[in-house]
Steps between C-alpha positions, in 0.01 A plus 500: 500500500492604136259293288663273244328673211654832602847347504439356157381835369809676638736242350318512167529878491873489582578241236293686244698814570835319479413289197601755230845547651546125547410452135756762399760335723422169331560651156828652622597155623415337168743738328803335663373178660727207416743706294874478559634762738743726315839583652764741374860567609388777734204307647709371790575858612128555566505227765783667697353726766719755678432825682868585544558628146711207377235331281475552125125568505272728695295338773135475390528200266764311706281550807203349317700211354666424834163493675354264240800269510467283187441562131147349495403721794659803335307445179179450696571815699563704186172378351299587812667842532441573131133403520445708813689799363317522168166434671569782746599743223191412296277555801655833603507637145140397430392681818597824323231441237131578545361344183459124554583405144822699495595375847445139395698553181793652688499221756504236226786675319716525812432140601591390149831683530605269781444202268689629195799300382758779558381528862375159616802317360725649769305311766682182390850653528730544799573866437377836629258589219192319633520675836590832337203495262259395775624774731476751214129421468453538876710817506274674249191385691613620845605842371163535325334431835726747677421769242127441550512497880794633699500306827749322720377165366541587132828682564647211699398248234643713219832544680526130591439388143742763369772370733447141385494609135812714538702209631422272206728671245778761541368722220177554695689738728490779240128440448442534872665841474232592244228375736664702775487816287125454451454431871686821585271695267197347673647584840544865401137515393383351833723691737281448806473122453760283670431190289669624177796612713530148641477353150783724375715411801442128445589525130817694582605228745421232240711672236785551745492136615498370143788729407708384797438136415758512222606138525250365247586773252878542501595189304202532266569869432865422419386232259261743334774762460709237321206410274452869417869549429528195277164544328483878449815686601791299361351473147487883493846657474391840631331358806792264562739797491282683754518208741875463445538869585309434822714216624383187320804274444593352165375149428737213579503136398471367856139459607322402820240219516235743372695549177596857591863619491633507857609865501173611347292300750692654791435848359131421444460380859671811638410783261288365217156581637555865585704554179209364298267733689720796399485377142120482513474855636743644244361326189135604456461333162604166646280551804183639340499404132672162471239315712207617283509219239451248779161635600323344204736226393494373143406196297775256398622488140648226281803717442777607732537869575715691248552199276328335208601150604198273519499311827292514819571784739667406823577641843762430763221429748269290284370286789382797704448793268295555183671598180579751364396747771311450829230736622437683826125526450427161340768259621518156340623285783391151600755346733277240662236251403130573510177341388307770307144543624413834338392496132776624272283782365458632857872458567583715198246761602633532855872431452621464142864410562750681282232716335467872561158540335302362793657730760485798263127440450447480877684827557304675224166363623570585863617853417209563266229378739656685792513829310141453383366423848707776661361762263147397592538431871830648615796321653460146630685443828465122462763483228776674698683181601454319165625804307806530725571129456471532121725807496759320710554247221716754316758552778482127575599424141793742513614340827493156338700616196755707691545211742613268222189426298564296189871456582405267787289289267194546721346835410162335444506324835602821677223693319221261590387683815469836324320343203245329725445802727455723194227276362325472835492876546380569144209257532397663829517847341289380206245344736469819706441710188245252364328497839451878495365492146270205574371660819426824316315312228296309759413823680397660171268210422352519849428873453332431167283228651421721799 
């Protein structure tokens, strides 16, 4: 029989170990506790679960919402998942760092990210963003672990999380293709290891399954083609003529319930998507240059564009989109309610919405410290995954813009995942560089004292 004092010691040790996470979970809860749950017109679609391809949304979020059953349970589930995800990322990332001070600083930064207004607010909304952002944090963490130690356990975890993350949003499919390309490169370097081969095979199957599950994307993609036509193509006579030459019918007065002329909507549903793809491939300026202004965004003015009339600027999507121009890298989007718990000065340092200066400074600092540490100590294998994640923000941004972007009125919402993942990766890169420099300085001092 175990003495009572030993039981007490074991329980005390367990609670002491769990206390920091429970405190973080409590703060996450405070962010949304008692606030009104936010619904939007497409919220109901996230509660419709189907594996037969006839649902409007991919399965990860509907599966979660169906399992939780009610809005209060869904909000509670999103809070718990968010707390666990950001805690896991902070722990895995800090394990990369040798210097205690740098490791503690990185852990605090990543935990603070999970509490920022642009991130924590989604926990009070019935949409996909909360789950997507939480899974993004976990995705980065599990691939960092896989890169550090290639084993069946790390590979299986990385693939499982990637599958769940892929089936949160349709545009993640193209990003999985990028992950697959990196996995193939790793497989070629480790030709005698079966684990990378299994990872590549699993990612191929994931991409194929997501591609076949076209039900959630067909209606949405047709809508986006209409937004692109009405917002970009039809105002441009040359582009309109190109589409007319490739089968687009003339506009008519009769419109369907979506406000789209009947003939045009029928053409969009049948031929619009692949015609737009041909347009993208044959118009490099549109494809490569036109999205560039949306990387940084811009500050609103008192004057309308191309006019001297003095009145406030406006936008067709004022409730959901900043004016005059949204930003890929620093989206200004707050759809849901949140109780701020992070000081505003820290919020601006970590995620200054609508401002390019903060992210530009992070990129410059990360690049500078990495170059400095690499010149002194050589390449740092720890930053492989964070650098790839940061680099992926560029193709992600192009995917968002080419998929509709500002014409849908939700470019900032669609850019949130890339903006968050970019910041996470840059802070990890900075921490790794600082760790090498701090470790070298500590070793130098030890040699002097010795």
